[in-house]
C-alpha positions in Angstrom: -14.9 -9.0 8.7 -17.5 -6.5 10.0 -18.2 -3.4 7.9 -18.6 0.0 9.5 -21.2 2.5 8.3 -19.5 5.5 6.6 -15.9 4.2 7.2 -13.4 3.6 4.5 -14.1 0.0 3.6 -11.9 -0.9 0.6 -9.0 0.7 -1.3 -8.3 -0.3 -4.9 -5.0 0.5 -6.6 -4.5 0.5 -10.4 -1.5 -1.5 -11.5 0.4 -2.0 -14.7 2.2 -5.2 -13.7 0.2 -7.5 -11.4 3.1 -9.8 -10.6 5.6 -7.1 -9.9 3.2 -5.1 -7.8 2.1 -8.1 -5.7 5.7 -9.1 -5.2 6.5 -5.6 -4.0 3.7 -5.4 -1.4 4.3 -8.9 -0.2 8.0 -8.2 0.3 7.8 -4.7 1.7 4.7 -5.1 4.0 3.9 -8.9 4.2 0.6 -8.5 2.4 -1.2 -11.5 1.2 -3.6 -11.7 -1.8 -6.7 -13.5 -3.1 -6.4 -14.4 -6.8 -9.3 -13.4 -9.0 -7.6 -13.9 -12.3 -4.9 -12.1 -14.2 -6.4 -8.6 -13.8 -7.4 -8.5 -10.1 -6.1 -9.5 -6.7 -7.8 -8.8 -3.4 -5.6 -7.6 -0.5 -6.3 -9.9 2.4 -7.0 -8.1 5.7 -4.2 -8.3 8.3 -6.2 -10.6 10.5 -7.0 -12.9 7.5 -10.8 -12.1 7.8 -11.9 -10.7 4.5 -10.2 -8.1 2.3 -9.3 -4.4 2.7 -8.5 -3.6 -0.9 -7.5 -4.8 -4.3 -5.0 -4.5 -7.2 -6.6 -3.9 -10.6 -4.9 -3.8 -13.9 -7.9 -2.2 -15.5 -7.5 1.0 -13.5 -4.8 3.5 -14.3 -2.2 3.9 -11.5 -0.9 7.3 -10.5 0.0 9.8 -7.9 -2.9 12.2 -8.3 -5.7 10.3 -6.5 -6.4 10.1 -2.8 -3.3 9.4 -0.7 -3.4 6.1 1.2 -1.4 6.1 4.4 -0.1 3.1 6.2 1.0 3.0 9.8 4.4 1.7 10.9 5.8 1.0 14.4 9.3 1.5 13.0 9.4 4.0 10.2 13.1 3.6 9.4 12.7 -0.2 9.0 9.7 0.4 6.7 11.7 2.8 4.5 14.4 0.0 4.2 11.7 -2.6 3.4 10.1 -0.4 0.7 13.4 0.3 -1.0 14.6 -3.3 -0.7 11.4 -4.4 -2.4 11.9 -2.0 -5.3 9.8 0.9 -4.2 10.9 4.5 -4.7 10.9 7.0 -1.8 9.6 10.2 -3.3 9.2 12.4 -0.1 10.8 12.2 3.3 11.0 10.8 5.8 10.0 14.1 7.5 8.6 15.3 10.8 5.0 16.5 11.1 3.0 17.4 14.2 1.9 13.8 14.8 5.2 12.1 14.2 7.2 11.2 11.1 6.2 10.0 7.6 7.4 9.3 4.1 5.8 8.8 0.7 6.8 6.1 -1.9 5.7 4.9 -5.3 5.2 1.2 -6.1 6.3 -0.5 -9.3 3.1 0.7 -11.1 3.6 4.4 -10.0 1.0 4.6 -7.3 2.0 6.9 -4.4 1.3 5.9 -0.8 2.5 7.2 2.5 3.7 5.6 5.7 3.6 7.3 9.1 4.7 6.6 12.6 3.7 8.4 15.8 6.1 10.7 17.6 
């Protein structure tokens, strides 16, 4: 995995329950993880080459930090996957100038967003 100068390289989410949070992201988005022990799991890059982030039980989760946005080719299907996996939709879906999006919280209380182009 190549790194790009001055680009976002890695996102780390604080979690309260590693097993529940990993199960949520695996079920809702198909994410895979690298195990680093009970307090940390790396988020495997979509192409399987390296990692794009991590889950960390030593960081406090919450909704007040930077907002991570994921892209979806089918926003309504993603809303369904998030709720079926145990996530809580907290805003939307709603239209914005570039398309539609919604925000959700994971089992640890982290807020993320998902958007789709118009």
